[in-house]
N, C-alpha and C positions, 0 to 999 in steps of 0.2 A: 504494500499499501505505499509507503512511504521511500523516498530515494535514501536508503541507509550509508551507499557509498559515498552520497554527497556530503551527506551528514556528518558520517566517520571524517571525511577529509576537512570539514569545515570545523571541527570540535578542537583540531589542534592536539588531540592526545594522540601517544605513541599506539602503533600497531598491538604491543604487546598488552599496554592497558586496557584497548578497546575491548581485545580479547580476553581478557579479563572480567569486563564488565558484562558481554555477553555470556560468557559460563554461568556467573550467577544468576542471570535473569533466566537464562534458560532452565536452571532448576527448578525454578517456582514455577515456570510458564511453559514446559515441556512439548506441549501438544497445542500451544494456540500460539501461532505466528503475530495474530493480530495485539494482541497482551504484551506478548515478547517487544515488538516495535515502538506501541507506546509506550513502555516503561523503559526502553531506552532510550528512548528520546526524552524522556522524563530526568533522567539519570545524568546525561549527558548537560541538559540545560540546569539542571541544580549542581553539577561542578562548574560549567560554565560561570554560574551567577554566584557562585562562592556559599553554596549553603550548604554544601557537603564538600569533604575532600573526596580524592578518586579511591583512598583507602576506608572512609568511611563507606562509600556507594557500594564498594565490593565485600566489605564486611558483613553490612547491616542489612536488613530486611529493602527489597527492592522498593518498597510503598514509600517512595519520597514526595 
């Protein structure tokens, strides 16, 4: 639904960091691609806006 590749590029995060975020979200939404994408976008925005750090986003629940 979303252009995740573009969003990843624009995030400024390293490939490894993006992969860590993806793994965390897929753990919570293994069968729901739309929920995965939505939460992925929300986490990237939260990191960009300074609401959470990368480590917090990967460690904690994805309900940002």
